[in-house]
mmCIF file of the N, C-alpha and C atoms, coordinates in Angstrom:
data_MODEL
# 
_entry.id   MODEL 
# 
loop_
_atom_site.group_PDB 
_atom_site.id 
_atom_site.type_symbol 
_atom_site.label_atom_id 
_atom_site.label_alt_id 
_atom_site.label_comp_id 
_atom_site.label_asym_id 
_atom_site.label_entity_id 
_atom_site.label_seq_id 
_atom_site.pdbx_PDB_ins_code 
_atom_site.Cartn_x 
_atom_site.Cartn_y 
_atom_site.Cartn_z 
_atom_site.occupancy 
_atom_site.B_iso_or_equiv 
_atom_site.pdbx_formal_charge 
_atom_site.auth_seq_id 
_atom_site.auth_comp_id 
_atom_site.auth_asym_id 
_atom_site.auth_atom_id 
_atom_site.pdbx_PDB_model_num 
ATOM 1   N N  . UNK A 1 1  ? -170.324 -64.584 140.899 1.00 0.00 ? 1  UNK A N  1 
ATOM 2   C CA . UNK A 1 1  ? -169.664 -63.484 140.994 1.00 0.00 ? 1  UNK A CA 1 
ATOM 3   C C  . UNK A 1 1  ? -168.300 -64.187 139.861 1.00 0.00 ? 1  UNK A C  1 
ATOM 4   N N  . UNK A 1 2  ? -168.572 -63.636 139.066 1.00 0.00 ? 2  UNK A N  1 
ATOM 5   C CA . UNK A 1 2  ? -167.235 -63.375 137.664 1.00 0.00 ? 2  UNK A CA 1 
ATOM 6   C C  . UNK A 1 2  ? -166.178 -62.914 137.913 1.00 0.00 ? 2  UNK A C  1 
ATOM 7   N N  . UNK A 1 3  ? -165.289 -63.594 137.916 1.00 0.00 ? 3  UNK A N  1 
ATOM 8   C CA . UNK A 1 3  ? -163.609 -62.563 137.543 1.00 0.00 ? 3  UNK A CA 1 
ATOM 9   C C  . UNK A 1 3  ? -163.321 -62.079 136.609 1.00 0.00 ? 3  UNK A C  1 
ATOM 10  N N  . UNK A 1 4  ? -163.026 -61.275 136.948 1.00 0.00 ? 4  UNK A N  1 
ATOM 11  C CA . UNK A 1 4  ? -162.091 -60.810 135.212 1.00 0.00 ? 4  UNK A CA 1 
ATOM 12  C C  . UNK A 1 4  ? -160.299 -60.686 135.536 1.00 0.00 ? 4  UNK A C  1 
ATOM 13  N N  . UNK A 1 5  ? -159.435 -61.117 134.372 1.00 0.00 ? 5  UNK A N  1 
ATOM 14  C CA . UNK A 1 5  ? -158.518 -60.433 135.191 1.00 0.00 ? 5  UNK A CA 1 
ATOM 15  C C  . UNK A 1 5  ? -157.723 -59.527 133.434 1.00 0.00 ? 5  UNK A C  1 
ATOM 16  N N  . UNK A 1 6  ? -157.405 -58.585 134.046 1.00 0.00 ? 6  UNK A N  1 
ATOM 17  C CA . UNK A 1 6  ? -156.732 -58.397 132.729 1.00 0.00 ? 6  UNK A CA 1 
ATOM 18  C C  . UNK A 1 6  ? -155.383 -58.519 132.277 1.00 0.00 ? 6  UNK A C  1 
ATOM 19  N N  . UNK A 1 7  ? -154.450 -58.423 131.244 1.00 0.00 ? 7  UNK A N  1 
ATOM 20  C CA . UNK A 1 7  ? -152.981 -59.476 131.248 1.00 0.00 ? 7  UNK A CA 1 
ATOM 21  C C  . UNK A 1 7  ? -153.470 -58.931 129.743 1.00 0.00 ? 7  UNK A C  1 
ATOM 22  N N  . UNK A 1 8  ? -151.443 -57.909 129.858 1.00 0.00 ? 8  UNK A N  1 
ATOM 23  C CA . UNK A 1 8  ? -150.774 -56.972 128.358 1.00 0.00 ? 8  UNK A CA 1 
ATOM 24  C C  . UNK A 1 8  ? -151.526 -58.384 127.068 1.00 0.00 ? 8  UNK A C  1 
ATOM 25  N N  . UNK A 1 9  ? -151.658 -57.342 126.518 1.00 0.00 ? 9  UNK A N  1 
ATOM 26  C CA . UNK A 1 9  ? -151.981 -58.429 125.089 1.00 0.00 ? 9  UNK A CA 1 
ATOM 27  C C  . UNK A 1 9  ? -150.764 -59.016 124.581 1.00 0.00 ? 9  UNK A C  1 
ATOM 28  N N  . UNK A 1 10 ? -150.842 -60.026 124.113 1.00 0.00 ? 10 UNK A N  1 
ATOM 29  C CA . UNK A 1 10 ? -149.701 -60.759 124.078 1.00 0.00 ? 10 UNK A CA 1 
ATOM 30  C C  . UNK A 1 10 ? -148.542 -60.334 123.062 1.00 0.00 ? 10 UNK A C  1 
ATOM 31  N N  . UNK A 1 11 ? -149.247 -59.020 122.463 1.00 0.00 ? 11 UNK A N  1 
ATOM 32  C CA . UNK A 1 11 ? -148.423 -58.609 120.987 1.00 0.00 ? 11 UNK A CA 1 
ATOM 33  C C  . UNK A 1 11 ? -146.857 -57.959 121.831 1.00 0.00 ? 11 UNK A C  1 
ATOM 34  N N  . UNK A 1 12 ? -147.769 -57.056 123.201 1.00 0.00 ? 12 UNK A N  1 
ATOM 35  C CA . UNK A 1 12 ? -146.713 -56.251 123.574 1.00 0.00 ? 12 UNK A CA 1 
ATOM 36  C C  . UNK A 1 12 ? -145.354 -56.855 124.470 1.00 0.00 ? 12 UNK A C  1 
ATOM 37  N N  . UNK A 1 13 ? -145.227 -58.345 123.587 1.00 0.00 ? 13 UNK A N  1 
ATOM 38  C CA . UNK A 1 13 ? -144.079 -58.716 124.130 1.00 0.00 ? 13 UNK A CA 1 
ATOM 39  C C  . UNK A 1 13 ? -143.078 -58.014 123.385 1.00 0.00 ? 13 UNK A C  1 
ATOM 40  N N  . UNK A 1 14 ? -143.132 -57.758 122.078 1.00 0.00 ? 14 UNK A N  1 
ATOM 41  C CA . UNK A 1 14 ? -142.526 -57.585 120.833 1.00 0.00 ? 14 UNK A CA 1 
ATOM 42  C C  . UNK A 1 14 ? -142.102 -55.854 121.167 1.00 0.00 ? 14 UNK A C  1 
ATOM 43  N N  . UNK A 1 15 ? -143.351 -55.383 122.366 1.00 0.00 ? 15 UNK A N  1 
ATOM 44  C CA . UNK A 1 15 ? -142.683 -53.707 122.659 1.00 0.00 ? 15 UNK A CA 1 
ATOM 45  C C  . UNK A 1 15 ? -141.741 -53.639 124.281 1.00 0.00 ? 15 UNK A C  1 
ATOM 46  N N  . UNK A 1 16 ? -141.119 -54.902 124.809 1.00 0.00 ? 16 UNK A N  1 
ATOM 47  C CA . UNK A 1 16 ? -140.393 -55.353 125.800 1.00 0.00 ? 16 UNK A CA 1 
ATOM 48  C C  . UNK A 1 16 ? -141.503 -55.026 126.841 1.00 0.00 ? 16 UNK A C  1 
ATOM 49  N N  . UNK A 1 17 ? -142.233 -55.613 126.957 1.00 0.00 ? 17 UNK A N  1 
ATOM 50  C CA . UNK A 1 17 ? -143.255 -56.068 128.023 1.00 0.00 ? 17 UNK A CA 1 
ATOM 51  C C  . UNK A 1 17 ? -144.233 -54.664 127.806 1.00 0.00 ? 17 UNK A C  1 
ATOM 52  N N  . UNK A 1 18 ? -144.349 -53.100 127.428 1.00 0.00 ? 18 UNK A N  1 
ATOM 53  C CA . UNK A 1 18 ? -144.960 -52.280 127.970 1.00 0.00 ? 18 UNK A CA 1 
ATOM 54  C C  . UNK A 1 18 ? -146.730 -52.469 127.284 1.00 0.00 ? 18 UNK A C  1 
ATOM 55  N N  . UNK A 1 19 ? -147.360 -52.143 128.093 1.00 0.00 ? 19 UNK A N  1 
ATOM 56  C CA . UNK A 1 19 ? -148.968 -52.626 127.647 1.00 0.00 ? 19 UNK A CA 1 
ATOM 57  C C  . UNK A 1 19 ? -149.311 -51.464 127.705 1.00 0.00 ? 19 UNK A C  1 
ATOM 58  N N  . UNK A 1 20 ? -149.277 -50.206 127.179 1.00 0.00 ? 20 UNK A N  1 
ATOM 59  C CA . UNK A 1 20 ? -149.733 -49.024 127.006 1.00 0.00 ? 20 UNK A CA 1 
ATOM 60  C C  . UNK A 1 20 ? -149.636 -48.893 125.421 1.00 0.00 ? 20 UNK A C  1 
ATOM 61  N N  . UNK A 1 21 ? -151.016 -48.879 124.610 1.00 0.00 ? 21 UNK A N  1 
ATOM 62  C CA . UNK A 1 21 ? -151.449 -48.739 123.367 1.00 0.00 ? 21 UNK A CA 1 
ATOM 63  C C  . UNK A 1 21 ? -151.110 -47.172 123.313 1.00 0.00 ? 21 UNK A C  1 
ATOM 64  N N  . UNK A 1 22 ? -150.416 -46.616 122.296 1.00 0.00 ? 22 UNK A N  1 
ATOM 65  C CA . UNK A 1 22 ? -150.411 -45.467 121.350 1.00 0.00 ? 22 UNK A CA 1 
ATOM 66  C C  . UNK A 1 22 ? -150.788 -45.948 120.357 1.00 0.00 ? 22 UNK A C  1 
ATOM 67  N N  . UNK A 1 23 ? -151.946 -45.104 119.863 1.00 0.00 ? 23 UNK A N  1 
ATOM 68  C CA . UNK A 1 23 ? -152.724 -45.312 118.860 1.00 0.00 ? 23 UNK A CA 1 
ATOM 69  C C  . UNK A 1 23 ? -153.240 -43.855 117.886 1.00 0.00 ? 23 UNK A C  1 
ATOM 70  N N  . UNK A 1 24 ? -152.874 -44.014 116.922 1.00 0.00 ? 24 UNK A N  1 
ATOM 71  C CA . UNK A 1 24 ? -153.197 -42.460 116.460 1.00 0.00 ? 24 UNK A CA 1 
ATOM 72  C C  . UNK A 1 24 ? -154.438 -42.431 115.468 1.00 0.00 ? 24 UNK A C  1 
ATOM 73  N N  . UNK A 1 25 ? -155.658 -41.520 115.889 1.00 0.00 ? 25 UNK A N  1 
ATOM 74  C CA . UNK A 1 25 ? -157.007 -41.401 114.906 1.00 0.00 ? 25 UNK A CA 1 
ATOM 75  C C  . UNK A 1 25 ? -156.998 -41.031 113.609 1.00 0.00 ? 25 UNK A C  1 
ATOM 76  N N  . UNK A 1 26 ? -157.507 -42.723 113.398 1.00 0.00 ? 26 UNK A N  1 
ATOM 77  C CA . UNK A 1 26 ? -157.946 -42.029 111.512 1.00 0.00 ? 26 UNK A CA 1 
ATOM 78  C C  . UNK A 1 26 ? -158.370 -40.700 111.186 1.00 0.00 ? 26 UNK A C  1 
ATOM 79  N N  . UNK A 1 27 ? -159.454 -40.389 112.182 1.00 0.00 ? 27 UNK A N  1 
ATOM 80  C CA . UNK A 1 27 ? -160.531 -39.618 111.797 1.00 0.00 ? 27 UNK A CA 1 
ATOM 81  C C  . UNK A 1 27 ? -159.940 -37.631 111.759 1.00 0.00 ? 27 UNK A C  1 
ATOM 82  N N  . UNK A 1 28 ? -159.484 -38.035 113.086 1.00 0.00 ? 28 UNK A N  1 
ATOM 83  C CA . UNK A 1 28 ? -158.436 -36.365 113.785 1.00 0.00 ? 28 UNK A CA 1 
ATOM 84  C C  . UNK A 1 28 ? -157.233 -35.963 113.749 1.00 0.00 ? 28 UNK A C  1 
ATOM 85  N N  . UNK A 1 29 ? -155.936 -37.755 113.713 1.00 0.00 ? 29 UNK A N  1 
ATOM 86  C CA . UNK A 1 29 ? -155.356 -37.589 113.698 1.00 0.00 ? 29 UNK A CA 1 
ATOM 87  C C  . UNK A 1 29 ? -154.200 -37.765 114.846 1.00 0.00 ? 29 UNK A C  1 
ATOM 88  N N  . UNK A 1 30 ? -155.461 -37.203 116.120 1.00 0.00 ? 30 UNK A N  1 
ATOM 89  C CA . UNK A 1 30 ? -155.085 -36.668 117.476 1.00 0.00 ? 30 UNK A CA 1 
ATOM 90  C C  . UNK A 1 30 ? -154.731 -38.634 117.938 1.00 0.00 ? 30 UNK A C  1 
ATOM 91  N N  . UNK A 1 31 ? -153.501 -38.333 118.890 1.00 0.00 ? 31 UNK A N  1 
ATOM 92  C CA . UNK A 1 31 ? -152.601 -38.741 119.127 1.00 0.00 ? 31 UNK A CA 1 
ATOM 93  C C  . UNK A 1 31 ? -153.375 -39.818 121.041 1.00 0.00 ? 31 UNK A C  1 
ATOM 94  N N  . UNK A 1 32 ? -153.320 -40.423 120.961 1.00 0.00 ? 32 UNK A N  1 
ATOM 95  C CA . UNK A 1 32 ? -154.739 -41.499 122.378 1.00 0.00 ? 32 UNK A CA 1 
ATOM 96  C C  . UNK A 1 32 ? -153.891 -42.607 122.806 1.00 0.00 ? 32 UNK A C  1 
ATOM 97  N N  . UNK A 1 33 ? -154.011 -42.712 123.947 1.00 0.00 ? 33 UNK A N  1 
ATOM 98  C CA . UNK A 1 33 ? -153.102 -43.679 124.722 1.00 0.00 ? 33 UNK A CA 1 
ATOM 99  C C  . UNK A 1 33 ? -154.095 -45.245 125.707 1.00 0.00 ? 33 UNK A C  1 
ATOM 100 N N  . UNK A 1 34 ? -154.146 -45.982 124.632 1.00 0.00 ? 34 UNK A N  1 
ATOM 101 C CA . UNK A 1 34 ? -155.252 -47.378 125.734 1.00 0.00 ? 34 UNK A CA 1 
ATOM 102 C C  . UNK A 1 34 ? -154.860 -48.164 127.106 1.00 0.00 ? 34 UNK A C  1 
ATOM 103 N N  . UNK A 1 35 ? -155.206 -47.983 127.673 1.00 0.00 ? 35 UNK A N  1 
ATOM 104 C CA . UNK A 1 35 ? -154.684 -48.844 129.028 1.00 0.00 ? 35 UNK A CA 1 
ATOM 105 C C  . UNK A 1 35 ? -154.941 -49.902 129.369 1.00 0.00 ? 35 UNK A C  1 
ATOM 106 N N  . UNK A 1 36 ? -154.672 -51.456 129.677 1.00 0.00 ? 36 UNK A N  1 
ATOM 107 C CA . UNK A 1 36 ? -155.336 -52.199 130.048 1.00 0.00 ? 36 UNK A CA 1 
ATOM 108 C C  . UNK A 1 36 ? -156.343 -52.215 130.406 1.00 0.00 ? 36 UNK A C  1 
ATOM 109 N N  . UNK A 1 37 ? -157.441 -52.866 130.150 1.00 0.00 ? 37 UNK A N  1 
ATOM 110 C CA . UNK A 1 37 ? -158.854 -52.494 131.239 1.00 0.00 ? 37 UNK A CA 1 
ATOM 111 C C  . UNK A 1 37 ? -159.940 -51.660 130.321 1.00 0.00 ? 37 UNK A C  1 
ATOM 112 N N  . UNK A 1 38 ? -159.410 -50.996 129.267 1.00 0.00 ? 38 UNK A N  1 
ATOM 113 C CA . UNK A 1 38 ? -160.020 -50.250 129.243 1.00 0.00 ? 38 UNK A CA 1 
ATOM 114 C C  . UNK A 1 38 ? -160.924 -50.889 127.540 1.00 0.00 ? 38 UNK A C  1 
ATOM 115 N N  . UNK A 1 39 ? -162.402 -49.797 127.539 1.00 0.00 ? 39 UNK A N  1 
ATOM 116 C CA . UNK A 1 39 ? -163.392 -50.631 126.628 1.00 0.00 ? 39 UNK A CA 1 
ATOM 117 C C  . UNK A 1 39 ? -162.275 -51.078 125.244 1.00 0.00 ? 39 UNK A C  1 
ATOM 118 N N  . UNK A 1 40 ? -161.631 -50.494 124.458 1.00 0.00 ? 40 UNK A N  1 
ATOM 119 C CA . UNK A 1 40 ? -161.198 -50.515 123.297 1.00 0.00 ? 40 UNK A CA 1 
ATOM 120 C C  . UNK A 1 40 ? -159.796 -51.194 123.103 1.00 0.00 ? 40 UNK A C  1 
ATOM 121 N N  . UNK A 1 41 ? -159.023 -51.503 124.787 1.00 0.00 ? 41 UNK A N  1 
ATOM 122 C CA . UNK A 1 41 ? -158.257 -51.735 124.422 1.00 0.00 ? 41 UNK A CA 1 
ATOM 123 C C  . UNK A 1 41 ? -157.800 -52.709 123.749 1.00 0.00 ? 41 UNK A C  1 
ATOM 124 N N  . UNK A 1 42 ? -158.217 -54.242 123.626 1.00 0.00 ? 42 UNK A N  1 
ATOM 125 C CA . UNK A 1 42 ? -158.242 -55.615 122.781 1.00 0.00 ? 42 UNK A CA 1 
ATOM 126 C C  . UNK A 1 42 ? -158.249 -54.989 121.929 1.00 0.00 ? 42 UNK A C  1 
ATOM 127 N N  . UNK A 1 43 ? -159.428 -54.415 120.911 1.00 0.00 ? 43 UNK A N  1 
ATOM 128 C CA . UNK A 1 43 ? -159.543 -54.344 119.739 1.00 0.00 ? 43 UNK A CA 1 
ATOM 129 C C  . UNK A 1 43 ? -158.565 -53.014 119.047 1.00 0.00 ? 43 UNK A C  1 
ATOM 130 N N  . UNK A 1 44 ? -157.630 -52.212 119.920 1.00 0.00 ? 44 UNK A N  1 
ATOM 131 C CA . UNK A 1 44 ? -156.785 -51.346 119.366 1.00 0.00 ? 44 UNK A CA 1 
ATOM 132 C C  . UNK A 1 44 ? -155.731 -51.607 118.995 1.00 0.00 ? 44 UNK A C  1 
ATOM 133 N N  . UNK A 1 45 ? -155.230 -52.094 118.360 1.00 0.00 ? 45 UNK A N  1 
ATOM 134 C CA . UNK A 1 45 ? -154.179 -52.628 116.711 1.00 0.00 ? 45 UNK A CA 1 
ATOM 135 C C  . UNK A 1 45 ? -152.924 -51.233 116.800 1.00 0.00 ? 45 UNK A C  1 
ATOM 136 N N  . UNK A 1 46 ? -151.616 -52.082 117.077 1.00 0.00 ? 46 UNK A N  1 
ATOM 137 C CA . UNK A 1 46 ? -150.459 -50.304 116.953 1.00 0.00 ? 46 UNK A CA 1 
ATOM 138 C C  . UNK A 1 46 ? -150.341 -50.923 115.682 1.00 0.00 ? 46 UNK A C  1 
ATOM 139 N N  . UNK A 1 47 ? -149.677 -49.804 114.864 1.00 0.00 ? 47 UNK A N  1 
ATOM 140 C CA . UNK A 1 47 ? -149.231 -50.049 113.528 1.00 0.00 ? 47 UNK A CA 1 
ATOM 141 C C  . UNK A 1 47 ? -148.219 -48.553 114.016 1.00 0.00 ? 47 UNK A C  1 
ATOM 142 N N  . UNK A 1 48 ? -146.895 -49.602 114.263 1.00 0.00 ? 48 UNK A N  1 
ATOM 143 C CA . UNK A 1 48 ? -145.405 -48.566 113.956 1.00 0.00 ? 48 UNK A CA 1 
ATOM 144 C C  . UNK A 1 48 ? -145.350 -47.527 113.402 1.00 0.00 ? 48 UNK A C  1 
ATOM 145 N N  . UNK A 1 49 ? -144.999 -48.499 111.612 1.00 0.00 ? 49 UNK A N  1 
ATOM 146 C CA . UNK A 1 49 ? -145.493 -47.611 110.499 1.00 0.00 ? 49 UNK A CA 1 
ATOM 147 C C  . UNK A 1 49 ? -145.918 -46.270 110.094 1.00 0.00 ? 49 UNK A C  1 
ATOM 148 N N  . UNK A 1 50 ? -147.405 -46.199 111.091 1.00 0.00 ? 50 UNK A N  1 
ATOM 149 C CA . UNK A 1 50 ? -147.736 -44.875 111.180 1.00 0.00 ? 50 UNK A CA 1 
ATOM 150 C C  . UNK A 1 50 ? -147.722 -43.691 112.001 1.00 0.00 ? 50 UNK A C  1 
ATOM 151 N N  . UNK A 1 51 ? -146.581 -43.819 113.402 1.00 0.00 ? 51 UNK A N  1 
ATOM 152 C CA . UNK A 1 51 ? -146.545 -43.449 114.043 1.00 0.00 ? 51 UNK A CA 1 
ATOM 153 C C  . UNK A 1 51 ? -146.633 -44.036 115.543 1.00 0.00 ? 51 UNK A C  1 
ATOM 154 N N  . UNK A 1 52 ? -147.724 -44.923 115.481 1.00 0.00 ? 52 UNK A N  1 
ATOM 155 C CA . UNK A 1 52 ? -148.606 -45.382 116.819 1.00 0.00 ? 52 UNK A CA 1 
ATOM 156 C C  . UNK A 1 52 ? -147.126 -46.702 117.483 1.00 0.00 ? 52 UNK A C  1 
ATOM 157 N N  . UNK A 1 53 ? -147.767 -46.498 118.292 1.00 0.00 ? 53 UNK A N  1 
ATOM 158 C CA . UNK A 1 53 ? -146.255 -46.986 119.691 1.00 0.00 ? 53 UNK A CA 1 
ATOM 159 C C  . UNK A 1 53 ? -146.457 -47.255 121.045 1.00 0.00 ? 53 UNK A C  1 
ATOM 160 N N  . UNK A 1 54 ? -146.241 -48.641 121.512 1.00 0.00 ? 54 UNK A N  1 
ATOM 161 C CA . UNK A 1 54 ? -146.295 -48.690 122.800 1.00 0.00 ? 54 UNK A CA 1 
ATOM 162 C C  . UNK A 1 54 ? -145.452 -47.982 123.841 1.00 0.00 ? 54 UNK A C  1 
ATOM 163 N N  . UNK A 1 55 ? -145.860 -47.753 125.060 1.00 0.00 ? 55 UNK A N  1 
ATOM 164 C CA . UNK A 1 55 ? -145.216 -47.431 126.072 1.00 0.00 ? 55 UNK A CA 1 
ATOM 165 C C  . UNK A 1 55 ? -145.716 -48.097 127.258 1.00 0.00 ? 55 UNK A C  1 
ATOM 166 N N  . UNK A 1 56 ? -144.469 -47.555 128.365 1.00 0.00 ? 56 UNK A N  1 
ATOM 167 C CA . UNK A 1 56 ? -144.503 -48.316 129.386 1.00 0.00 ? 56 UNK A CA 1 
ATOM 168 C C  . UNK A 1 56 ? -145.268 -47.830 131.001 1.00 0.00 ? 56 UNK A C  1 
ATOM 169 N N  . UNK A 1 57 ? -144.933 -46.360 130.696 1.00 0.00 ? 57 UNK A N  1 
ATOM 170 C CA . UNK A 1 57 ? -146.360 -45.241 131.636 1.00 0.00 ? 57 UNK A CA 1 
ATOM 171 C C  . UNK A 1 57 ? -147.188 -44.477 130.906 1.00 0.00 ? 57 UNK A C  1 
ATOM 172 N N  . UNK A 1 58 ? -147.743 -44.087 131.815 1.00 0.00 ? 58 UNK A N  1 
ATOM 173 C CA . UNK A 1 58 ? -149.098 -43.011 131.617 1.00 0.00 ? 58 UNK A CA 1 
ATOM 174 C C  . UNK A 1 58 ? -148.347 -41.768 131.470 1.00 0.00 ? 58 UNK A C  1 
ATOM 175 N N  . UNK A 1 59 ? -147.015 -41.583 133.110 1.00 0.00 ? 59 UNK A N  1 
ATOM 176 C CA . UNK A 1 59 ? -146.057 -40.271 132.059 1.00 0.00 ? 59 UNK A CA 1 
ATOM 177 C C  . UNK A 1 59 ? -145.046 -40.540 130.814 1.00 0.00 ? 59 UNK A C  1 
ATOM 178 N N  . UNK A 1 60 ? -144.988 -41.683 130.500 1.00 0.00 ? 60 UNK A N  1 
ATOM 179 C CA . UNK A 1 60 ? -144.532 -41.594 129.554 1.00 0.00 ? 60 UNK A CA 1 
ATOM 180 C C  . UNK A 1 60 ? -145.548 -41.222 128.892 1.00 0.00 ? 60 UNK A C  1 
ATOM 181 N N  . UNK A 1 61 ? -146.749 -41.715 128.230 1.00 0.00 ? 61 UNK A N  1 
ATOM 182 C CA . UNK A 1 61 ? -147.486 -41.792 126.716 1.00 0.00 ? 61 UNK A CA 1 
ATOM 183 C C  . UNK A 1 61 ? -147.205 -39.701 126.956 1.00 0.00 ? 61 UNK A C  1 
ATOM 184 N N  . UNK A 1 62 ? -148.060 -39.267 128.396 1.00 0.00 ? 62 UNK A N  1 
ATOM 185 C CA . UNK A 1 62 ? -148.107 -37.845 128.429 1.00 0.00 ? 62 UNK A CA 1 
ATOM 186 C C  . UNK A 1 62 ? -147.089 -36.721 127.853 1.00 0.00 ? 62 UNK A C  1 
ATOM 187 N N  . UNK A 1 63 ? -146.269 -37.525 128.389 1.00 0.00 ? 63 UNK A N  1 
ATOM 188 C CA . UNK A 1 63 ? -144.402 -37.041 127.914 1.00 0.00 ? 63 UNK A CA 1 
ATOM 189 C C  . UNK A 1 63 ? -144.139 -36.534 126.194 1.00 0.00 ? 63 UNK A C  1 
ATOM 190 N N  . UNK A 1 64 ? -145.682 -37.623 125.727 1.00 0.00 ? 64 UNK A N  1 
ATOM 191 C CA . UNK A 1 64 ? -144.760 -37.604 124.252 1.00 0.00 ? 64 UNK A CA 1 
ATOM 192 C C  . UNK A 1 64 ? -146.198 -36.931 123.689 1.00 0.00 ? 64 UNK A C  1 
ATOM 193 N N  . UNK A 1 65 ? -146.678 -36.230 124.103 1.00 0.00 ? 65 UNK A N  1 
ATOM 194 C CA . UNK A 1 65 ? -147.881 -35.788 123.578 1.00 0.00 ? 65 UNK A CA 1 
ATOM 195 C C  . UNK A 1 65 ? -148.923 -36.578 123.289 1.00 0.00 ? 65 UNK A C  1 
ATOM 196 N N  . UNK A 1 66 ? -149.404 -37.727 124.274 1.00 0.00 ? 66 UNK A N  1 
ATOM 197 C CA . UNK A 1 66 ? -150.646 -38.883 123.945 1.00 0.00 ? 66 UNK A CA 1 
ATOM 198 C C  . UNK A 1 66 ? -151.377 -38.456 124.979 1.00 0.00 ? 66 UNK A C  1 
ATOM 199 N N  . UNK A 1 67 ? -152.919 -38.435 125.029 1.00 0.00 ? 67 UNK A N  1 
ATOM 200 C CA . UNK A 1 67 ? -154.122 -38.436 125.643 1.00 0.00 ? 67 UNK A CA 1 
ATOM 201 C C  . UNK A 1 67 ? -154.449 -39.685 126.246 1.00 0.00 ? 67 UNK A C  1 
ATOM 202 N N  . UNK A 1 68 ? -155.231 -39.753 127.233 1.00 0.00 ? 68 UNK A N  1 
ATOM 203 C CA . UNK A 1 68 ? -155.800 -41.362 127.731 1.00 0.00 ? 68 UNK A CA 1 
ATOM 204 C C  . UNK A 1 68 ? -156.959 -41.216 127.068 1.00 0.00 ? 68 UNK A C  1 
ATOM 205 N N  . UNK A 1 69 ? -156.945 -42.291 126.762 1.00 0.00 ? 69 UNK A N  1 
ATOM 206 C CA . UNK A 1 69 ? -158.921 -42.812 126.056 1.00 0.00 ? 69 UNK A CA 1 
ATOM 207 C C  . UNK A 1 69 ? -159.979 -42.677 127.205 1.00 0.00 ? 69 UNK A C  1 
ATOM 208 N N  . UNK A 1 70 ? -160.770 -41.806 126.331 1.00 0.00 ? 70 UNK A N  1 
ATOM 209 C CA . UNK A 1 70 ? -162.128 -41.469 127.621 1.00 0.00 ? 70 UNK A CA 1 
ATOM 210 C C  . UNK A 1 70 ? -162.704 -42.200 128.114 1.00 0.00 ? 70 UNK A C  1 
ATOM 211 N N  . UNK A 1 71 ? -162.578 -43.549 127.166 1.00 0.00 ? 71 UNK A N  1 
ATOM 212 C CA . UNK A 1 71 ? -163.491 -44.841 128.166 1.00 0.00 ? 71 UNK A CA 1 
ATOM 213 C C  . UNK A 1 71 ? -162.588 -46.295 127.227 1.00 0.00 ? 71 UNK A C  1 
# 
């Protein structure tokens, strides 16, 4: 049996250790957050200059108007 351990993206260290990625869809402008372990987490890049950001909790992300990625 292979084990998988999800660790925060190393770049989250710049975000104070917060590991939830708040991404804005290029196609729709929708604000979506990605949790460690979700399908597109590792390929999602955060560009603060475009309004994207890091969150420390899901509650924080939802309160700011973002929704969780579907997968």
